[in-house]
C-alpha positions in Angstrom: 1.7 5.4 -21.3 5.3 5.9 -22.3 7.3 3.1 -23.9 10.9 4.2 -23.3 13.9 2.2 -22.1 12.5 1.9 -18.6 9.2 0.4 -19.9 11.1 -2.3 -21.9 13.3 -3.0 -18.9 10.1 -3.6 -16.9 8.7 -5.9 -19.6 11.8 -8.0 -19.3 11.4 -8.1 -15.5 7.7 -9.0 -15.9 9.0 -11.9 -18.1 7.0 -11.1 -21.2 8.0 -13.2 -24.2 10.8 -11.9 -26.3 8.6 -12.1 -29.4 5.9 -9.9 -27.7 8.5 -7.4 -26.5 9.9 -7.1 -30.0 6.5 -6.4 -31.4 5.8 -3.7 -28.9 9.2 -2.2 -29.5 8.6 -2.0 -33.2 5.3 -0.2 -32.9 5.7 1.9 -29.7 9.3 2.6 -28.7 9.8 6.2 -27.7 6.0 7.0 -28.0 3.6 8.4 -25.5 0.1 7.2 -26.0 -3.3 7.7 -24.4 -5.8 5.2 -23.0 -7.7 4.8 -26.3 -4.4 4.2 -28.2 -3.3 1.7 -25.6 -6.6 -0.2 -25.9 -6.1 -0.3 -29.7 -2.6 -1.6 -29.3 -3.6 -4.3 -26.8 -6.3 -5.5 -29.2 -3.8 -5.6 -32.0 -1.4 -7.7 -29.9 -4.2 -9.9 -28.5 -6.9 -10.2 -31.3 -8.5 -13.1 -29.5 -10.9 -11.8 -26.8 -10.0 -12.8 -23.3 -6.5 -14.0 -24.2 -3.3 -12.9 -22.6 -4.9 -11.4 -19.5 -1.7 -11.2 -17.4 0.4 -10.0 -20.4 -2.1 -7.3 -21.1 -1.9 -6.0 -17.6 1.9 -6.2 -17.5 2.2 -4.2 -20.8 -0.1 -1.5 -19.4 1.7 -1.4 -16.1 5.1 -1.0 -17.7 3.9 1.9 -19.9 2.1 3.6 -17.0 5.0 3.4 -14.6 7.4 4.7 -17.2 5.2 7.6 -18.0 4.7 8.4 -14.3 8.4 8.6 -13.7 9.0 11.0 -16.6 6.0 13.3 -16.3 6.4 16.6 -14.5 2.9 17.7 -13.8 2.9 16.1 -10.3 5.8 15.2 -8.0 7.1 11.6 -8.4 6.9 9.9 -5.0 10.4 8.7 -3.9 9.2 6.2 -1.3 5.9 4.5 -0.5 4.4 2.4 2.3 2.5 -0.7 1.3 1.5 -4.2 2.5 4.2 -5.7 0.3 1.9 -6.1 -2.7 4.0 -6.8 -5.9 2.0 -4.2 -7.8 3.8 -1.4 -5.8 7.4 -2.6 -6.1 8.3 -0.8 -9.3 6.5 2.5 -8.7 9.1 4.0 -6.2 12.8 3.7 -5.6 12.2 2.7 -2.0 9.3 0.9 -0.3 8.4 0.7 3.3 6.3 -2.1 4.8 3.3 -1.9 7.1 4.0 -3.0 10.7 0.4 -3.9 11.4 0.2 -6.0 8.3 3.4 -7.8 9.4 1.9 -8.2 12.9 -1.1 -9.9 11.6 1.1 -12.8 10.3 1.9 -13.5 14.0 -1.7 -13.5 14.9 -2.4 -16.2 12.3 -0.2 -18.6 14.4 -2.6 -20.8 16.3 -0.6 -23.2 18.5 -2.5 -25.6 20.7 0.4 -26.4 23.0 0.2 -23.9 26.0 4.0 -23.4 25.9 3.9 -22.4 22.3 0.9 -20.0 23.0 3.0 -18.3 25.7 5.9 -18.0 23.3 3.7 -16.2 20.7 2.2 -13.9 23.3 5.5 -13.1 24.8 7.0 -12.3 21.3 4.0 -10.1 20.3 4.5 -8.1 23.5 8.1 -7.4 22.4 6.9 -6.7 18.9 4.4 -4.0 19.9 6.7 -2.5 22.5 9.3 -2.0 19.8 6.6 -0.5 17.6 5.8 2.1 20.2 9.5 3.0 20.3 9.3 3.6 16.5 6.4 6.0 17.2 8.5 7.9 19.7 11.3 8.1 17.1 9.0 9.6 14.6 8.1 12.4 17.0 11.7 13.2 17.8 14.2 11.5 15.4 17.9 11.5 15.9 20.9 9.5 14.4 21.6 8.0 17.8 18.1 6.7 18.3 18.0 5.4 14.8 21.1 3.3 15.4 19.8 2.1 18.7 16.5 1.0 17.1 18.3 -0.8 14.3 20.4 -2.8 16.8 17.4 -3.6 18.8 15.6 -4.8 15.7 18.4 -7.3 15.1 18.2 -8.5 18.7 14.4 -9.0 18.6 14.2 -10.6 15.2 17.1 -13.0 15.8 15.3 -14.5 18.7 14.9 -18.3 18.9 11.9 -19.9 20.6 10.6 -23.4 21.3 8.0 -23.0 18.6 9.4 -23.7 15.1 6.6 -21.9 13.2 7.2 -18.8 15.2 10.9 -19.0 14.5 10.1 -19.2 10.8 7.9 -16.1 11.0 10.5 -14.2 13.0 13.1 -15.0 10.3 10.8 -13.7 7.5 10.4 -10.4 9.4 14.1 -10.1 9.9 14.6 -10.4 6.1 12.4 -7.4 5.7 14.4 -5.1 7.9 15.3 -2.5 5.4 11.6 -2.1 4.3 10.2 -2.1 7.9 12.9 0.3 9.1 12.6 2.8 6.2 11.0 5.1 8.8 14.5 5.5 10.4 15.6 7.2 7.1 12.3 9.0 6.5 10.6 9.8 9.9 7.6 11.3 8.1 6.8 7.9 6.6 3.8 6.2 8.4 4.4 2.9 10.2 1.2 1.4 8.9 -1.4 1.7 6.2 -4.2 0.1 8.2 -6.7 2.8 7.6 -6.2 2.6 3.8 -6.7 -1.1 4.0 -9.9 -0.7 6.0 -11.1 1.8 3.4 -10.5 -0.6 0.6 -12.4 -3.3 2.4 -15.3 -1.0 2.9 -15.5 -0.5 -0.9 -15.3 -4.3 -1.4 -18.2 -4.8 1.0 -20.2 -2.2 -0.9 -19.5 -4.0 -4.1 -20.6 -7.3 -2.6 -24.0 -5.7 -1.7 -24.6 -3.5 -4.8 -22.5 -5.4 -7.4 -21.1 -3.1 -10.1 -22.2 0.3 -11.3 -23.7 0.6 -14.8 -22.6 4.0 -15.9 -19.5 6.1 -15.6 -21.5 8.7 -13.8 -22.6 6.1 -11.3 -19.0 5.0 -10.7 -18.0 8.6 -10.0 -20.9 9.1 -7.7 -20.2 5.9 -5.8 -16.4 6.7 -5.5 -17.2 10.3 -4.3 -19.5 9.2 -1.6 -17.3 6.3 -0.4 -14.4 8.7 -0.2 -16.4 11.2 1.8 -17.7 8.5 4.1 -14.3 6.9 4.8 -12.5 10.2 5.1 -15.1 11.4 7.6 -14.7 8.2 9.6 -11.0 8.5 9.8 -11.3 12.1 11.0 -14.0 11.3 13.6 -16.6 13.3 11.8 -20.3 12.3 11.4 -20.7 11.6 7.7 -24.5 12.2 8.0 -24.1 15.6 9.7 -21.4 16.6 7.2 -23.4 15.7 4.1 -26.5 17.5 5.6 -24.3 20.6 6.4 -23.1 20.7 2.7 -26.5 20.0 1.1 -28.2 22.6 3.3 -25.4 25.0 2.4 -25.0 26.1 6.0 -21.3 25.3 5.9 -21.1 25.3 9.7 -18.7 22.3 9.8 -15.1 22.7 8.6 -14.2 21.0 5.3 -12.7 17.5 5.6 -9.6 18.8 3.7 -8.9 21.4 6.3 -9.1 18.7 9.1 -6.7 16.2 7.5 -3.5 18.1 8.4 -4.6 18.3 12.0 -5.2 14.6 12.6 -2.7 12.4 14.3 -3.3 8.7 14.8 -2.7 7.5 18.4 -1.2 4.1 19.2 -4.6 3.1 20.8 -6.5 3.7 17.5 -3.9 1.6 15.7 -4.0 -1.3 18.1 -7.8 -1.3 18.2 -8.1 -1.3 14.5 -5.7 -4.2 14.1 
């Protein structure tokens, strides 16, 4: 954790009280501290157990983000794709949004009037047709195509229908144009993080069944096997055969790491998973 000027700017943005910010400034300004030192500082600021839950989190976030931006051991990611979660907004300079996550908002519309149902179905067809054009752009980007897609976005998401709730949803998507079309600037950026979301849900389901781990070793073991299982699933590899191959030390199957650069997600996989 690093409490430099950026960290204190973040604390202001997070709306921590001025009194609390001043206390942190007096004790930590300009300092880099580790996890144990951070825990001690948090306990000093919040001596009552369980108090200031959100403030504790914001203080740690500010210090962690500031340290991440100043460290040189790993590259600082300039842009990131997310589902618009607020916890990601300060990590990178630019943030793209997931098209599948955005599309789910339209699926949540449940009109009972047949005319409105047709309006939603018709718009979703235009939505996914446009998505396929973005996939084509990623394979062969050009300034001309980027401009054309930007204009088409405005045309689609300025549409007006007979269904007011659909119109409101369209307006919200229109307001997110810069984030949804960040791919026009960075063609290497994915259009969705659906597989990451499904992986996170798998871990949540595991937690529902097994509750929490007891030891640090148990946590590492669980995380390792969940990572192997979800990565194998994304690559189309049988996790059972893969683990058997590794345990038996036959090593007849290629490593998952060597397969990752070869994978390319097709539109069919994306639509099915959504």
